[in-house]
KEKE-3310 file (N, C-alpha, C; in steps of 0.2 Angstrom, whole numbers, plus 5000, padded with zeros to 4 digits):
npx = (5401:5396:5391:5402:5407:5395:5396:5409:5405:5395:5402:5412:5402:5401:5402:5414:5431:5436:5445:5449:5458:5471:5474:5487:5489:5490:5483:5469:5458:5451:5440:5429:5429:5443:5450:5447:5453:5466:5467:5465:5477:5487:5492)
npy = (5648:5638:5629:5623:5617:5608:5600:5592:5585:5578:5570:5564:5555:5544:5529:5524:5526:5542:5557:5573:5584:5595:5608:5606:5593:5589:5581:5587:5585:5571:5556:5549:5534:5533:5538:5528:5516:5520:5521:5506:5501:5505:5517)
npz = (5493:5501:5490:5487:5498:5500:5490:5490:5503:5497:5488:5497:5503:5493:5489:5482:5477:5477:5472:5471:5462:5459:5446:5443:5445:5459:5474:5482:5489:5496:5498:5510:5507:5501:5512:5521:5516:5516:5530:5533:5527:5531:5526)
capx = (5406:5389:5390:5409:5405:5390:5400:5413:5401:5392:5408:5413:5397:5401:5405:5418:5435:5435:5450:5449:5464:5472:5475:5495:5490:5491:5476:5467:5453:5451:5432:5428:5432:5449:5454:5446:5458:5472:5468:5465:5482:5493:5495)
capy = (5643:5631:5624:5617:5611:5603:5596:5589:5580:5573:5566:5559:5550:5540:5522:5522:5531:5549:5561:5581:5586:5602:5607:5603:5585:5588:5581:5593:5581:5564:5555:5544:5528:5534:5537:5521:5513:5521:5517:5499:5497:5509:5524)
capz = (5497:5503:5485:5488:5505:5500:5484:5495:5507:5493:5485:5503:5503:5488:5491:5477:5480:5474:5474:5469:5459:5456:5438:5443:5448:5468:5477:5485:5494:5496:5501:5515:5504:5501:5519:5525:5512:5519:5537:5534:5525:5535:5523)
cpx = (5401:5391:5397:5407:5400:5393:5404:5410:5398:5397:5412:5409:5396:5405:5412:5424:5436:5440:5448:5458:5463:5476:5484:5495:5490:5483:5475:5462:5453:5443:5434:5431:5439:5454:5452:5451:5464:5473:5469:5472:5488:5495:5494)
cpy = (5638:5628:5620:5612:5606:5597:5592:5584:5575:5567:5561:5555:5544:5534:5520:5528:5537:5554:5568:5581:5592:5602:5605:5596:5584:5587:5585:5591:5574:5561:5551:5536:5528:5533:5530:5517:5514:5519:5511:5496:5502:5515:5529)
cpz = (5500:5498:5486:5493:5504:5494:5488:5499:5502:5491:5490:5504:5499:5491:5488:5479:5474:5476:5468:5469:5458:5449:5437:5444:5456:5470:5482:5492:5492:5499:5505:5511:5503:5507:5522:5522:5515:5525:5537:5530:5526:5531:5524)
residu = (MET:HIS:HIS:VAL:ALA:LYS:LEU:LEU:GLU:THR:LEU:SER:SER:LEU:PRO:VAL:ASN:VAL:ALA:VAL:LEU:GLU:PRO:ASP:GLY:THR:ILE:SER:GLU:LEU:ASN:ARG:ALA:TRP:ARG:ALA:PHE:ALA:ALA:ALA:THR:GLY:ARG)
# end
């Protein structure tokens, strides 16, 4: 489980928008850049 947490932490620190998708296309994780975009645009 530590590896997953470290991977998510690394993805979150990237300055580009990154989303982790489930096999069916459902978004399971968004990084900080996506969250900042959502907050800035009211989404």
